[in-house]
C-alpha positions in Angstrom: 87.6 110.5 144.4 87.5 114.2 144.4 84.5 116.4 143.6 83.5 116.5 139.9 85.5 113.3 139.1 83.7 110.3 137.8 84.9 106.7 137.8 86.7 105.7 134.6 84.5 103.9 132.1 85.1 100.2 131.6 85.6 100.4 127.9 89.0 102.3 127.9 90.2 100.1 130.7 89.3 96.9 128.7 91.0 98.3 125.6 94.2 99.2 127.6 94.2 95.8 129.3 93.8 94.0 125.9 96.7 96.0 124.5 98.9 95.3 127.5 98.0 91.6 127.3 98.8 91.5 123.5 102.1 93.3 124.2 103.1 90.9 127.0 102.2 87.9 124.8 104.4 89.3 122.0 107.3 89.8 124.4 106.9 86.3 125.8 106.8 84.7 122.4 109.9 86.6 121.2 113.0 84.5 121.1 116.0 86.4 122.5 118.6 87.2 119.9 116.3 86.1 117.0 116.1 88.4 114.0 113.1 90.7 114.2 110.8 90.6 111.2 107.8 92.9 111.3 104.6 93.0 109.4 105.8 96.2 107.7 108.8 94.4 106.2 106.5 91.7 104.9 104.1 94.3 103.4 107.0 96.0 101.7 108.3 92.7 100.4 104.9 91.8 98.9 103.9 95.3 97.6 107.2 96.3 95.9 108.2 94.0 93.1 111.9 94.9 93.5 112.0 94.4 97.3 113.8 91.4 98.6 113.5 89.5 101.9 116.8 89.0 103.7 118.0 85.5 104.4 117.5 86.0 108.1 113.9 87.2 107.5 113.3 84.1 105.3 114.6 81.8 108.1 112.4 83.6 110.6 109.4 83.3 108.3 110.0 79.6 107.8 110.6 78.8 111.5 108.0 81.1 113.2 104.5 79.8 112.8 102.9 83.1 113.9 105.0 85.1 111.4 104.2 82.5 108.7 100.4 82.9 109.4 100.8 86.7 109.2 102.6 86.3 105.9 99.9 84.1 104.4 97.2 86.5 105.6 98.9 89.4 104.0 99.5 87.5 100.8 95.8 86.5 100.7 94.8 90.2 100.8 96.7 90.9 97.6 95.3 90.4 94.2 97.3 87.4 93.0 97.0 84.2 91.0 98.5 81.0 92.5 101.1 78.8 90.9 100.2 75.5 92.5 102.5 72.6 93.3 102.4 69.9 90.7 100.9 66.4 91.3 102.7 64.1 93.6 103.5 61.9 90.6 105.9 64.5 89.3 109.4 63.6 90.1 112.6 65.5 89.5 112.4 68.9 87.7 109.9 70.2 85.2 110.3 72.6 82.3 106.6 73.7 82.0 103.9 74.6 84.5 100.3 75.7 84.0 98.3 78.0 86.3 94.9 79.6 86.2 95.3 82.2 83.5 98.4 81.0 81.8 101.6 79.0 81.7 105.4 79.2 82.1 108.0 77.3 80.1 111.7 77.1 80.7 114.0 77.0 77.7 117.8 77.0 77.3 119.3 79.7 75.2 122.1 79.3 72.6 124.3 81.3 75.0 126.0 79.1 77.6 124.3 79.4 81.0 121.5 81.6 79.7 117.9 80.4 80.3 114.6 81.9 79.2 111.5 81.7 81.4 108.6 82.3 79.0 105.3 83.4 80.6 102.0 83.3 78.7 99.2 85.2 80.4 95.6 85.0 79.3 94.8 88.4 80.8 97.3 90.7 78.9 95.5 93.9 80.0 96.5 93.3 83.6 99.6 91.1 83.8 101.3 90.4 87.1 104.1 92.7 88.4 106.1 89.9 90.2 106.3 86.2 90.8 106.8 85.0 94.4 108.1 81.4 94.7 108.1 79.4 97.9 110.1 76.1 98.1 109.2 73.2 100.3 112.4 73.7 102.3 111.6 77.4 103.1 113.4 79.2 100.2 111.5 82.3 99.1 112.3 84.2 96.0 110.5 87.0 94.4 111.2 88.3 90.9 109.8 91.3 89.2 108.3 90.4 85.8 108.9 92.3 82.6 105.9 93.9 81.0 103.9 91.5 78.8 103.4 92.2 75.1 99.9 92.6 73.5 99.5 88.8 73.3 100.2 88.4 77.0 103.8 87.0 76.6 106.6 88.1 78.9 110.2 86.8 78.8 112.6 86.7 81.7 116.3 86.2 80.7 118.2 84.3 83.5 121.8 83.5 84.0 122.6 80.2 85.8 125.9 81.6 86.9 124.1 84.3 89.0 123.1 82.8 92.4 119.7 84.6 92.5 118.8 83.4 89.0 120.0 79.8 89.8 117.7 79.7 92.9 114.8 81.0 90.9 115.4 78.3 88.2 115.8 75.6 90.8 112.5 76.6 92.6 110.4 77.0 89.4 111.5 73.6 88.2 110.7 71.9 91.5 107.2 70.3 91.3 106.8 70.9 95.1 107.3 74.7 94.8 104.3 76.9 95.1 104.0 80.5 93.9 102.0 83.6 93.6 101.8 86.0 90.6 101.2 89.4 92.3 99.0 91.5 90.1 
């Protein structure tokens, strides 16, 4: 060492070593050719009611345990109300579900193929902005919710002929589906 130079402190070396180790682990865990889904994309998906997650990102989320853990951690940091799966005794599809702070009912319209999802929220001053549904098979659908009226009711008009609406209806009617109302 030259005059006036001091040995590097251990703290920066430890931090650099820790960062290098984390980076090498991430590279080692990466599957070549697999779609890259980052935490930023998950944050955008959860924070923006109109944001959608690509099919490739959904597959990665379902198949990658580390990414799934990150997703759950991010989701838990949001203000949300859970839509739980229904009891194991529920078979087939359901037309009504209750959750802490409200309920949702599915009704057919007089117009062919049109379905109403009627949400009743018991906290009308701060209704959720979106509903995120997660199917047992890995399907993930998020839908922005319309503003609730003064009584806490919001109506979503869906078209069974639209693939995104059909998936939403299939998931919300599946007793094994869980969800999160994002406030």
